[in-house]
C-alpha positions as CSV (number, residue, x, y, z in Angstrom):
1,M,-168.7,16.0,-14.3
2,W,-165.4,14.3,-13.2
3,E,-163.5,13.2,-10.1
4,S,-160.7,15.6,-9.0
5,W,-157.3,14.6,-7.6
6,G,-158.8,14.9,-4.1
7,S,-161.5,12.4,-5.0
8,N,-164.2,15.1,-5.1
9,M,-166.8,15.1,-7.8
10,V,-166.5,18.4,-9.9
11,V,-168.8,19.9,-12.5
12,K,-168.2,22.7,-15.0
13,V,-171.2,25.1,-15.0
14,K,-172.2,28.1,-17.1
15,W,-173.7,30.9,-15.2
16,F,-177.1,32.4,-15.7
17,Y,-178.2,35.7,-14.1
18,H,-181.6,36.8,-12.9
19,P,-182.4,40.3,-14.3
20,E,-182.0,41.9,-10.9
21,E,-178.4,40.5,-10.7
22,T,-177.4,42.4,-13.8
23,K,-175.9,45.9,-13.9
24,L,-179.1,47.3,-15.3
25,G,-181.3,45.5,-12.8
26,K,-184.8,44.2,-13.6
27,R,-186.5,46.0,-16.5
28,Q,-190.2,46.3,-17.1
29,S,-189.9,44.0,-20.2
30,D,-188.3,41.2,-18.0
31,G,-191.1,38.9,-17.3
32,K,-191.4,36.4,-14.5
33,N,-188.7,33.7,-14.6
34,A,-186.4,35.5,-17.1
35,L,-182.7,34.5,-17.1
36,Y,-179.7,35.9,-18.9
37,Q,-177.0,33.5,-20.1
38,S,-173.3,34.5,-19.7
39,C,-170.0,33.3,-20.9
40,H,-168.9,33.0,-17.2
41,E,-168.0,29.4,-16.4
42,D,-166.7,27.8,-13.2
43,E,-165.6,24.4,-11.9
44,N,-167.4,23.6,-8.7
45,D,-167.8,20.8,-6.3
46,V,-171.0,19.0,-7.1
47,Q,-172.1,19.4,-3.4
48,T,-172.5,23.1,-4.1
49,I,-175.4,22.5,-6.5
50,S,-178.7,23.3,-4.8
51,H,-181.1,22.3,-7.5
52,K,-181.6,21.9,-11.2
53,C,-183.7,24.1,-13.5
54,Q,-185.0,24.1,-17.0
55,V,-184.2,27.0,-19.3
56,V,-186.1,27.3,-22.6
57,G,-186.8,29.9,-25.3
58,R,-189.5,32.4,-24.4
59,E,-192.0,31.1,-27.0
60,H,-191.6,27.5,-25.6
61,Y,-191.9,28.9,-22.1
62,E,-195.2,30.6,-22.9
63,Q,-196.5,27.3,-24.4
64,M,-195.4,25.3,-21.5
65,T,-196.9,27.6,-18.8
66,R,-200.2,27.5,-20.5
67,S,-200.3,23.8,-19.7
68,K,-201.5,22.8,-16.2
69,K,-198.5,20.4,-16.0
70,Y,-196.0,23.4,-15.9
71,Q,-198.0,26.3,-14.4
72,D,-196.8,25.9,-10.8
73,R,-193.2,24.9,-11.6
74,Q,-190.6,27.0,-9.8
75,D,-187.7,25.5,-11.8
76,L,-188.8,26.6,-15.3
77,Y,-187.2,29.7,-16.8
78,Y,-186.9,31.4,-20.2
79,L,-183.8,32.7,-21.9
80,A,-184.2,36.5,-22.0
81,G,-180.8,37.1,-23.6
82,T,-177.1,37.3,-22.8
83,Y,-175.2,39.2,-20.1
84,D,-171.5,39.9,-19.8
85,P,-170.8,40.4,-16.1
86,T,-167.4,42.0,-16.8
87,T,-168.7,44.8,-19.0
88,G,-172.4,44.9,-17.9
89,R,-173.5,44.5,-21.5
90,L,-176.9,43.1,-21.9
91,V,-178.3,41.8,-25.2
92,T,-181.9,40.5,-25.7
93,A,-182.6,37.1,-27.0
94,E,-183.5,38.8,-30.3
95,G,-179.9,40.2,-30.5
96,V,-180.8,43.8,-29.6
97,P,-178.3,45.5,-27.2
98,V,-179.8,47.1,-24.2
99,L,-178.4,50.5,-23.4
100,C,-177.8,51.8,-19.9
């Protein structure tokens, strides 16, 4: 986060995609709260940030959601893999490419 020449606060963000936002769309194996990490980065005004979320590995997500403390959290997601929005290529967290 830094201050721009125009005195606006700016932040560099890495984009994550919901399964339904990918070229393949939501697949049966995509559970609730799956996100795909991309190499897409942007610089945005901090005022465009609507909320924060927590993204963890699937195993950690499963452990956390078994706890009452995390069961109803709407800001907890697990990393399902990577997505390249320019090519539509999707790779699972285990490194397995998903074919169209």
